[in-house]
C-alpha positions as semicolon CSV with decimal commas, in nm:
position;residue;x (nm);y (nm);z (nm)
1;M;0,000;0,001;0,002
2;D;0,133;0,349;-0,089
3;A;0,224;0,609;0,172
4;P;0,233;0,936;0,013
5;I;0,526;1,168;0,157
6;R;0,454;1,527;0,227
7;L;0,556;1,822;0,454
8;A;0,368;1,827;0,797
9;T;0,156;2,105;0,877
10;V;0,034;2,255;1,209
11;A;-0,277;2,042;1,170
12;D;-0,037;1,758;1,235
13;A;0,100;1,845;1,559
14;R;-0,116;1,637;1,769
15;A;-0,093;1,323;1,581
16;L;0,308;1,377;1,534
17;A;0,287;1,434;1,922
18;E;0,159;1,117;1,974
19;L;0,355;0,934;1,717
20;R;0,677;1,083;1,919
21;Y;0,534;0,926;2,232
22;E;0,473;0,584;2,063
23;F;0,837;0,600;1,934
24;R;1,005;0,680;2,257
25;A;0,789;0,476;2,469
26;S;0,891;0,177;2,258
27;I;1,257;0,240;2,359
28;A;1,230;0,292;2,732
29;Q;0,986;0,310;3,021
30;P;0,830;0,686;2,998
31;T;0,876;0,903;3,324
32;E;0,602;1,142;3,208
33;E;0,242;1,093;3,189
34;R;0,138;1,034;2,819
35;E;-0,110;1,296;2,789
36;A;0,108;1,550;2,976
37;F;0,384;1,463;2,709
38;V;0,159;1,478;2,422
39;A;0,024;1,824;2,513
40;R;0,371;1,965;2,570
41;T;0,520;1,804;2,258
42;E;0,209;1,915;2,061
43;R;0,269;2,298;2,170
44;W;0,632;2,245;2,095
45;M;0,554;2,111;1,739
46;T;0,289;2,366;1,650
47;D;0,539;2,642;1,714
48;R;0,805;2,487;1,478
49;L;0,566;2,395;1,213
50;R;0,389;2,750;1,220
51;V;0,687;2,906;1,024
52;P;0,886;2,742;0,740
53;G;1,232;2,672;0,868
54;P;1,451;2,602;1,053
55;W;1,264;2,287;1,143
56;Y;1,102;2,079;0,872
57;C;0,904;1,760;0,923
58;W;0,797;1,498;0,674
59;V;0,495;1,267;0,713
60;A;0,397;0,948;0,562
61;E;0,024;0,883;0,540
62;R;-0,179;0,588;0,484
63;E;-0,568;0,629;0,462
64;D;-0,519;0,972;0,618
65;V;-0,348;0,837;0,936
66;I;0,024;0,946;0,981
67;V;0,244;0,628;1,009
68;G;0,567;0,782;0,967
69;N;0,811;1,103;1,029
70;L;1,099;1,257;1,013
71;W;1,214;1,595;1,165
72;M;1,515;1,797;1,026
73;Q;1,669;2,124;1,162
74;L;1,897;2,361;0,957
75;I;2,170;2,497;1,152
76;E;2,349;2,811;1,039
77;K;2,719;2,831;1,049
78;V;2,937;3,150;1,105
79;P;2,981;3,282;0,772
80;N;3,315;3,129;0,578
81;P;3,545;3,296;0,353
82;I;3,639;2,949;0,185
83;P;3,438;2,736;-0,036
84;E;3,225;2,556;0,217
85;Q;2,860;2,573;0,248
86;E;2,723;2,780;0,575
87;C;2,463;2,541;0,701
88;H;2,446;2,209;0,848
89;A;2,139;1,973;0,895
90;Y;2,036;1,784;1,190
91;I;1,779;1,488;1,127
92;T;1,601;1,336;1,432
93;N;1,307;1,178;1,533
94;V;1,282;0,930;1,254
95;Y;1,013;0,678;1,302
96;V;0,763;0,449;1,094
97;R;0,513;0,246;1,279
98;P;0,605;-0,121;1,287
99;A;0,323;-0,218;1,066
100;A;0,425;0,040;0,782
101;R;0,773;-0,039;0,751
102;G;0,926;-0,140;0,432
103;G;1,057;0,147;0,251
104;I;0,867;0,446;0,424
105;G;1,188;0,538;0,609
106;E;1,393;0,564;0,300
107;R;1,159;0,783;0,117
108;L;1,134;1,018;0,438
109;L;1,506;1,040;0,423
110;E;1,536;1,099;0,038
111;A;1,284;1,398;0,088
112;A;1,488;1,558;0,377
113;I;1,841;1,497;0,179
114;A;1,681;1,679;-0,105
115;T;1,565;1,953;0,074
116;A;1,916;1,967;0,249
117;R;2,080;1,967;-0,089
118;E;1,860;2,269;-0,199
119;A;1,938;2,461;0,092
120;R;2,297;2,412;0,016
121;V;2,365;2,226;0,347
122;D;2,743;2,119;0,425
123;A;2,699;1,815;0,627
124;V;2,383;1,650;0,769
125;I;2,430;1,486;1,105
126;L;2,221;1,234;1,311
127;W;2,227;0,978;1,604
128;P;2,116;0,638;1,470
129;T;1,963;0,330;1,609
130;E;2,124;0,011;1,554
131;Q;1,860;-0,096;1,333
132;S;1,860;0,222;1,110
133;R;2,265;0,242;1,044
134;S;2,207;0,052;0,710
135;L;1,928;0,274;0,595
136;Y;2,184;0,591;0,661
137;A;2,493;0,388;0,520
138;R;2,310;0,336;0,179
139;H;2,249;0,736;0,175
140;G;2,640;0,827;0,221
141;F;2,615;0,832;0,610
142;A;2,946;0,738;0,813
143;V;3,126;0,764;1,138
144;R;3,345;1,079;1,117
145;G;3,679;1,136;1,300
146;D;3,626;1,490;1,343
147;L;3,306;1,529;1,529
148;L;3,302;1,531;1,906
149;E;3,036;1,516;2,157
150;A;3,011;1,631;2,541
151;V;2,716;1,483;2,738
152;L;2,639;1,788;2,964
153;D;2,341;1,647;3,161
154;S;2,486;1,447;3,459
155;E;2,143;1,326;3,539
156;R;2,085;1,180;3,181
157;I;1,955;0,841;3,188
158;V;2,186;0,620;2,977
159;A;2,017;0,407;2,707
160;P;2,027;0,042;2,725
161;Q;2,340;-0,093;2,558
162;R;2,347;-0,351;2,281
163;E;2,611;-0,606;2,224
164;G;2,911;-0,387;2,117
165;G;2,846;-0,134;2,353
166;E;2,614;0,081;2,131
167;S;2,308;0,270;2,272
168;V;1,947;0,215;2,172
169;T;1,840;0,576;2,107
């Protein structure tokens, strides 16, 4: 069954907030009550979907129900006097309901990458799950040696570890 891909609108915020809860609750036990989280996230998403950029969200629908989404934020760089683009992109919250999997994630990613190319993005970053690594590798994503991360939240709950020490996020 086909699932058209389109940019999300403010009218999608509630469904996207519910999808976010479904996604993250499937990874770890929630510490926030579902309705409170959905209401808070709906407000956040509404604010970001109200105006074009720097946040974009693509959705996949089947029978008028959102079955998958991908969020991307454009991040400005400081102006550069060398031949290097002045924008990065951050992809996050890529999720397709299990019953709808089988190509939708690929199409969502292709839509985001096309927009990133149009925006003349220098590099796209993301934090993959173990299951999504092959999808991203097919699209040119690789582990880089020049990107560092400092986790500043000392109270952060560490995600469960998979064999090999990789986090499930």
